[in-house]
N, C-alpha and C positions, 0 to 999 in steps of 0.2 A: 504494499499499499504505500500510497505518497503521502504528501503534507496534507494536514487538516487544514480546512478554512473555515473553521466555526467563526471566527472573528470577522464578519463580513465587512465591517468597517476598512479592514487592512486590504481588501481584495484589489488589485489594480486593473486597469482597463483590459488587460488581455485575460486576466481570470474571469472577469464580467462577461467578456465575450464568449469565453470557453462554456461558462456555466449556461448562457441563453442558447448556444448551440446544442449543449447537451439537453436542455430543457424541449428544444424542437424536435430534437431526435426522440425524447421520450413520448412527447406528445403524438408523434407520427406512428408509434409502435402499436401492435395490436392491443397491449394492455390497456392504452389510453384512447386510442382512436374510436373505439366503441362504446366509451364511458364518458360522456359529456360533463357530467357533473365533476367527475374526478380530474378531467382536464382543466375544467375552470378553477377548481380548488387549486391545484399543483401551480399552474400559471400564476394565480394570484398571490399565492404566498412566497413564491421565488422573486417575482418581481417587486413586491413590497419591501422584501428583505435586501434586494440589491440596490433600491432606492434609499436604504437606510431608514426605513418606515416599519421595522419590524415590530416594534413597540404597538402597533395597531392591529397586530394580528390576533385578535380576539374572537370568540365564538360569534357574537353577534356581528362583528365587521364581515367576517367571512360569509356568514349566512345571508346578509343582506346585499353585499357588493360582489361576491363571487357566485353565490349559489342562487340569487335572484328572489330571496325571501322579502316579504314586505316590510316596512319601516317599523311596524309594531311586533316584529319577531320577538319571541320570548325564549332565550337559549334554555331556560329551566323546564319549559314545557315541550320543547320541540327538541329531540337530541340530535337532529340531522348533521351538524357540524362533527360531532363525535362520532356518529356511525360513519361518515364519509371519511373522517380522518383515518379510522380503521381500515377502511377498503383502500384509501390512498397508500397506507403502509404497505400492505398486502401487494398492491398493483407495483409498486416500486421494487418490492423485493422479487416479484415475478418477472419484472422487466430486467433486472441486474443479473438474474439467473438465466435468462434468455437471449433476446435481441440485443440488450445493453451490456453483456458481459465483458466487452472489450472498450467499454465507453471510459474515455480519460477522467471523466469527473462524474461523481455519484451524488445523488442526491437523497437525503432521508429526513424523516420528520421524528425527532427524539421524543419520547412519550413525556407529558405532563405539558404539553403545549403546541403550537402550530407553527413554531419558526423554523423553517427548514435548514438543515446543516448540508455542508458540501464538503467532499473529499476528492482530492485529485490523486489518482493511483496511476501505477505504473502500468506500461503496455502489457495486455495479457493477463492481468491480475484477474483471478476469478472471484467469484460470488459466494463462497463457502461460508456457511454459518448463518447467513443472512435469513434462511427460513425459520429457525429457531429464534433469531432475534426478533423477528416479526411476531411470532407466536408469543414471546414474553411480552412485547410492548403492548399487545392488545390485552393480554390478561392484566396488565398493570393499568391501562386505561379504564378498564371497565364497561367497554362498549357493548350495546347489545345486538352485535352481529357475530354469529357463530364462526369459529375458525375451523377449517376442514383439516382434520388431522392426517387423513389418508392422501398420500401425494398423488395418487391417480385421482383422487375426488378434486384435488387442488386444480389439475389440468382442465376439468371440465368447464369451470366458468369462463377461462380466457377463450377456449373454443367456441363457447355458445355465444360470447360477445363478439368475437372476431368474425363469424360467419353469420349471414343472415338467413337465406333460402332454407335449406333443410332442416337446420336444427331448430329455427323459428316453429315452422309449421308441424314438426314432429310432436311438439307441445300442444300447438292449437287443434290439432285433430283428436286430441284425445277426448273431450267433452266440453260442452257449452251448457252452462246454466242459464236461465233467464236473467239477462242483465239487470232488469227491474229489481231483482229481489237481492242484488248484490251490489250496492252502489261503490263506485271506485273511490279509493281513499284520496282525500284531496289534501295538499300542501296548505298551511296556513297562508290565508290572502288569496287563493287561487280561485278562479272562477268555477263553479260547478260544470260538471260535463253535461254537454246537450244531448239528450237521447232520443228526442223526437225533433219537430220543426223547432228551429230557435226562437228565441222570444223575439228577435228583431226579424223575423221571417217577412219576406216582400208581401205587400197588400195584394198582388195579382197572382191567381194560381198559376198562371203561365210563367210567371218569373220566379223561379226557385233555385237552390244550390242541387248539387247532384245526390240523390238518395241511395244508400247502400245499406242492405240488409244483411245480416249474419244469420246463417240457417246451420242446423246441425241435424241431419236427417236420421240419425241413430244414436242413441244414447247408450255408452257403455256402462256395465253395471259396478266395476271396481270402484269405491268410493275414495281411494286413495288418489287414483288418477283422477277422478272427477274434481277432488277439491285442488290438486295442481293445475288443472286447466281452468278453473274456476277463476283463480288468481292470475293467470296469464290473461284470460279473457277480460277482466276488468280493467287490468292496465292497457289492453287492445282498445276498449271501447273508450277509454278516458282520452287516449291519444287522438283517436279518429274523431271525437267530438270537439276536440279543440281547434281543428282546423275547419271551424264553423262559417267561413265564407266560400267554402268549396264543398264541404260535404255535410249532409245530416245522416245519422245513424238510426236505424231502427232494428229491433232485436226480438223477432219472435221465439216463443219457448222451444226448448229442443224438441224435434219431432213435428213441429207445426211448419205449414207451408210458409214461404216468403211472402210479404205483401205484395200485391200487384202494382202499387204505384211507386215502384222503385227503379232505379236505372240499372243497380249492379246487386248480384247476390253473391255473399262469399260463403261457399258451402264447404262443411268440414265433415270427414267421416274417417274411420279408423277400422282395423282389423288386428284382431291379436291371435297370435299363433305361436302358442306355448310360451317361451320367455321372451319372444320378440313382439314388439308392438310396431305395427306398420300405419303410417298415418298419411292421408291425402288431403289436399286443399286446393281450392280452384276459385278463381272470380270469374263471374258470368256474367254477361251484359243480359239484363233481364228481356229487353224488347224482342232481340233475334236469337238469344241463345248461344251467342259466340263465347267460347271459351278466352278469356284475355289474358288469364295467368295460372298457371297450375305449378304444382310441386309435390313432392312425397319424400318420406324419409322414415328410416326404421331406428329404433333405440331398445335396448335392453328393458323389459317391461318394469324391473323391479328396481331401476336407477332413481335415486332421489335429486332432488335440486333445492336449494337455498331460495327464500322468498325473494331475495334481491334479483338474483337468476332469473326467476320466472318473470318478475316485472320488467326487466331489461328485455326479454325476449318478445314480450307482449308489445312493449314500445316501439321495437325495432319494426315489427310486422306493420303496425299501425302507421307509422312514418313512413315506409315504403309504399304503401298503398294510398296515402291521403296528401302527401306533401306536394307543393305547387308543381313540380316537374316529375311527380311519381308516376305510379302505374295507371291510376284511374286518369290523372290528366293526360297521360300520353295516348290513352285510348279515347276518352270523351271528345278531345278536340279534333280528332278524326272521323269519330262515328256518333258523336251524341246529336240529338235533334233540338235541344233548347238553344234558342237563339241567345238568350241571355248569358248562359254559362259559356256559351262559344266566345261571346265578348270579353269575358273575364279572362278565359284561356288566350285570347287573341292578345290581350294586355299583357299577359305572362309571357308569350312567344315573342313578343316585340323585342324583349331583352335578350333574346339569343341572337338578333340580328342588327338591331340599332340603327336601322335605316329610316331615312325621312318619310319615305313612303308608307312604311309599316306604322311609324308613329302616327302620322296624320289619319290612316284609316282606323287605328285603335281610338284615337280621340272622337273621331266622328261616331264610332259604334258607341263608345261610353257615354257620350253625351246624349245620343238617342235614348240609351237605356235608362238613364236618370230622368229623361223627360217623360218616357213611359211609365215609370215607377221610381217617383222620388224618395221612396225609402228602402230601396235596394242597397244595402250598405256595402256590399263588395265593389260595386260599380264606383261609389263615393271613394273608396279607399284607393282603388286603382287609378281613379282620376287625379286624386291628389299626387300620388307617387309618380305618374307621367308628367304632372304639372311641374314637380320639383325638377325632374330630368331636363324638361324643356327649357326651363329658367336657366339650368346650368349650360345649356347648349345654346341659347337664343341670343338675340342680340343685348347689349348691355343696357340700351334705354328701355327694353321692356321687363327687364329682369324683374324689378320690384313688383310690377303689376302682376306678372306671371306667378310670383311667390305668393302674392296676397291670394289670388284665386285658387292657388293650391292650398293654402293654409285653410280657406273657406271650405273647400272640398273635405280636407282631413277632420275639420270641426263637426261637419254633417255626419261623417262616417262614424265619429266617436259619440256623437248624441245618439245614431240609431243602433250602434252596437257598443254600448259602454262597457261590455266584457270582452270585446273583440280585440284579438292581438294584432290583426292587419290594420286596424284603425290607428293603434299605437305606433305600429311600424311606419305608416305613412305620416303621422305627426313627426316622428324622428327625421325622416327624410325633408320635410319642409324646414322644421326647425334648424336643421343642421346648416342647411344652405342659407338660412336667415341670419346666421352667425350667432345664434343662442345655442352653443355647443353644449352647455351644462344640461339644459332642459332636453336637448335632443338626446343626449345619453340617457337621461331618465327615462324618457319615452321608450327608447330601445331596449333598456333594462325591464320596462315593465312589459312591454310587447313579449319579451322573452320569458319572463316569469308567467305571463298568461298562456304561452305555448312554448314550453320548453324544449319541443322536439321539431319545430319548425325550422328547416335548414335555411330557408329563405331570409327569416328573421335573424338567424345567427350570422348569416354572410353579410347582410347589410349591416348591422351593428359592428361585425368585424372590420368592414371597410370603413366605417367612421372612425374607428380607432386607428387604423392604418393611415388615414388622410390626416388626421390629428397628430400624426409622427409619434404614434403609441403602439408600434408594431407588436411588440410582445404581448399585449392585451388583445389584440386582434387575431394573432396568429392561431390560438386555439379554437376560437370560434368558426374561423374559415376552415380549419382542418377538419372540424366536425361537420360542417356544411357539406364539404366535397364527399366525404365519405358518405353521407346520408343520401345524397341525390345524385345518382349516377346520370339523369338527363338535365343537370344544371346548366344554366347559362355561362358563357365564358368568364364573366365577371368574378364569379366564386373563385376561379382557378388564377386569374390576374391579382386579385389583393392578397391570396395566398401566396403566391410567387413574392408579391412585393414585400409583404410581410417577413418571409422567410430571408429575402435578399437583404432586408434592413436590419435584421437581426443577425447577420453573418452565417445562417444555416444554409450553407453552399449547397450541400447534396441535396436538401429538401427543396430549395429553389430551383435547382436542375430539375427535379421531377416535375414540378408544376410548368416550368419553361417547355419542357417537351410535349406538354398537352396544349399549351399557347400556340405552339409552333404549326399546329394542324389548323389555325382558325385565323380569320381575316377580320374581326371586328377591330374596332380601334383600340379597345383595351389590350387585345391580345397582340396586335402590332407594336404597341408601346412595350409590352413585355418582351416581345421579340427582339426589340432594339436594344433593351437594356442588357438582355443576356448576352447579344452579341457583342455589345461594347465591353461587358465583363470579360469575355473571352479574348477580346482583341481582332474580333473579325469586323473590321470596318466595312466591308462590302455587304455584309448581312445587315449591319446597323444601319447603313445608309440606304438599303433597299427598303427597310422596315419604315424608316423613317420618311422616305419619298411617298411609299403608299399611304402611310398615315396622314400626310400632308395633303394629298389628293381626296382621302374620306374627309378629313376634317380641315379645312382651309385655315381655321383660326389657330390650329395648333403650327401649321406651317409659319404663320405670320408672328405668332409669338407663345411659344411653348409654355411660358411662364405664367402668362395671363390665362391661358387654357386650363392649366393645371389648378390655379387659385381659383377659379370660377367653379371648378369642380369640388371645391372644398378643402384641397390640400394645403397645409400652411405653408407660408412663406419659405420658412427654413427648408422644409420637406421638397417643394417645388424647385428651389434653387439647387439642391443636391441632385435631383433627378435630372435637371437640365445639364448641370456639370458633368454628370456621369455619363450623359450621352454624347459629350463633347460638344455641345452647342453654348452659345454666348450666354453668360450669366448676367442677368440684369443687375 
């Protein structure tokens, strides 16, 4: 082992850069990429410590600022920080015993507090003894999360969190209790899940969000399996319902037919053959019977899982189906018959291409939609976000009027959907470009509190942190968003690239740069130019800048002004311009 660095005030710039690079590597690993709360926890405590603010790392501060709990959070009534601290210690142990075994810097969280410690180790040093230490730590902390004593049992949570498809549905197919009888547990201050039409449902029967029913044709008799799936399904419904601008959830009792007034049915079944349980799940389009998504998996019938693992599995399934660029979105925008939801998905799709033609068509569609039904909140939220983007790209003389109009749309969305995460996200976008960054971040954190599973909220808030030159705070959010959204727009990867680039996580930034290389949107071209400049490839840099200038004449005329109009701080805009080899104002 190398020298200890417990006295963080003595860390020099090189050590701080090494720690931040190690943090980025850890957050990109399987142990953390599938665990959003752990990523937020670790990133928060490490950054506060490196900033010399470790005295602020108390249970209340971590709960509110890192884990999204409301301001009235009571650490004595809610043990979330102690529970997550225990999970974090186990995750770090797992990481340094596997992917991070050769990492030159190791992070830990000693028992009795939440201030991390850093240790610089010799190359190739192993992680012997850490599992035993982790067990001792948890016993000393007194946290109410069971420690798995069997090594084989310890490996299962990592596999379940790292993989989605088979492992997720292997549990979902076991059994489905009626959701109405088992309300999903709520975090303090979180909005209640919407199980039928939302309270802010549109006034017209023709204008409604996508309806999804969960159906279990056959009910297994094993009560142990029934209880396991009940817990998974509660998390599943809670997640789906939080995407209330896109889907509503209906849950008939097991064995009952799905309602006829739905767009999709998620059907679940299972077959037990001796000691093996085989599960099947499929998403079916209700109108024409098309099979949209299907999977199957097998598991030993007697295998047990911890409560947290079951909840994580249910959340991953729900997010995969309902997130703005997920499975339901991908199918409905091609095959759906609701013109209202087609308009919402058109607004989302615009962000993939960012062309003036698609922007104008989207605005026209949304304007007609709110005229037709002024109480359809998803359209107002999308209008606000579109207006903020137009203000950033439009003429300087029109900027204030555009932002005022966008603010009005965001306020309407919040009035119509006081519990809606998308309305808070729209408010964040508008406030950020209006220059009230503190209120913008507050709105973004509130959006994430209301729907902590939405990768679009994560990516949007992460991009705000990056543009404010706080990349270490934005990177974990962006990494989670990228991991959760295979069909994401390129902006997710661009801001993740930029965050990694700014924190010195070179290998991670190269990974995101490889994704950007296949895209030609303005943000991707900017990322390509930065990466080429980093690699010393002036020809590729110039080619990317030339194409970017054609797409965005304002960038060609004044790249610094273009960036600051997008919300980048003056310091960060100057650095990007300088790194590109362009004249710095």
